[in-house]
C-alpha positions as a LaTeX table, in Angstrom:
\begin{tabular}{lrrr}
\hline
Residue & $x$ (\AA) & $y$ (\AA) & $z$ (\AA) \\
\hline
Met1 & $-5.61$ & $-8.47$ & $-16.66$ \\
Ile2 & $-4.15$ & $-5.50$ & $-14.83$ \\
Asn3 & $-6.62$ & $-3.07$ & $-13.32$ \\
Val4 & $-4.86$ & 0.28 & $-13.73$ \\
Lys5 & $-7.17$ & 2.07 & $-11.29$ \\
Asn6 & $-6.37$ & $-0.42$ & $-8.52$ \\
Glu7 & $-2.66$ & $-0.24$ & $-9.33$ \\
Leu8 & $-2.64$ & 3.55 & $-9.03$ \\
Gln9 & $-4.72$ & 3.53 & $-5.86$ \\
Tyr10 & $-2.35$ & 1.00 & $-4.33$ \\
Leu11 & 0.72 & 3.09 & $-5.20$ \\
Leu12 & $-0.87$ & 6.24 & $-3.80$ \\
Val13 & $-1.93$ & 4.54 & $-0.57$ \\
Ile14 & 1.51 & 3.01 & $-0.01$ \\
Lys15 & 3.22 & 6.37 & $-0.61$ \\
Leu16 & 0.81 & 8.08 & 1.78 \\
Leu17 & 1.37 & 5.43 & 4.46 \\
Glu18 & 5.15 & 5.71 & 4.13 \\
Asp19 & 4.95 & 9.52 & 4.36 \\
Met20 & 2.74 & 9.22 & 7.45 \\
Thr21 & 5.31 & 6.90 & 9.03 \\
Cys22 & 8.12 & 9.37 & 8.32 \\
Ala23 & 6.04 & 12.16 & 9.87 \\
Gly24 & 5.44 & 10.08 & 13.01 \\
Phe25 & 1.74 & 9.36 & 12.56 \\
Leu26 & 2.33 & 5.59 & 12.22 \\
Thr27 & 4.84 & 3.24 & 13.80 \\
Asp28 & 6.81 & 0.76 & 11.71 \\
Gly29 & 4.56 & $-2.05$ & 12.96 \\
Glu30 & 1.44 & $-0.14$ & 12.00 \\
Leu31 & 2.94 & 0.50 & 8.57 \\
Val32 & 3.43 & $-3.21$ & 7.98 \\
Ile33 & $-0.17$ & $-3.93$ & 8.95 \\
Ala34 & $-1.52$ & $-1.07$ & 6.82 \\
Lys35 & 0.48 & $-2.23$ & 3.79 \\
Arg36 & $-0.92$ & $-5.73$ & 4.21 \\
Leu37 & $-4.45$ & $-4.31$ & 4.32 \\
Ala38 & $-3.77$ & $-2.26$ & 1.18 \\
Ile39 & $-2.61$ & $-5.39$ & $-0.63$ \\
Glu40 & $-5.79$ & $-7.20$ & 0.42 \\
Lys41 & $-8.01$ & $-4.32$ & $-0.73$ \\
Tyr42 & $-6.39$ & $-3.43$ & $-4.04$ \\
Arg43 & $-4.67$ & $-6.72$ & $-4.95$ \\
Pro44 & $-2.24$ & $-5.17$ & $-7.43$ \\
Ala45 & $-0.93$ & $-7.62$ & $-10.00$ \\
Thr46 & 2.66 & $-6.44$ & $-9.56$ \\
Val47 & 2.60 & $-7.44$ & $-5.88$ \\
Trp48 & 1.42 & $-10.96$ & $-6.67$ \\
Glu49 & 3.87 & $-11.46$ & $-9.54$ \\
Lys50 & 6.93 & $-10.83$ & $-7.37$ \\
\hline
\end{tabular}
């Protein structure tokens, strides 16, 4: 079962992290780590189905 709230939170967090990286607040390495942490926290079904 897909948890829509978690899916939306995941998408918002990833977009925010990518925007922060573009603005220079995060390095590419930090982005990779932050994305991994977001996957662990929100566990979106679409990530695991790929």
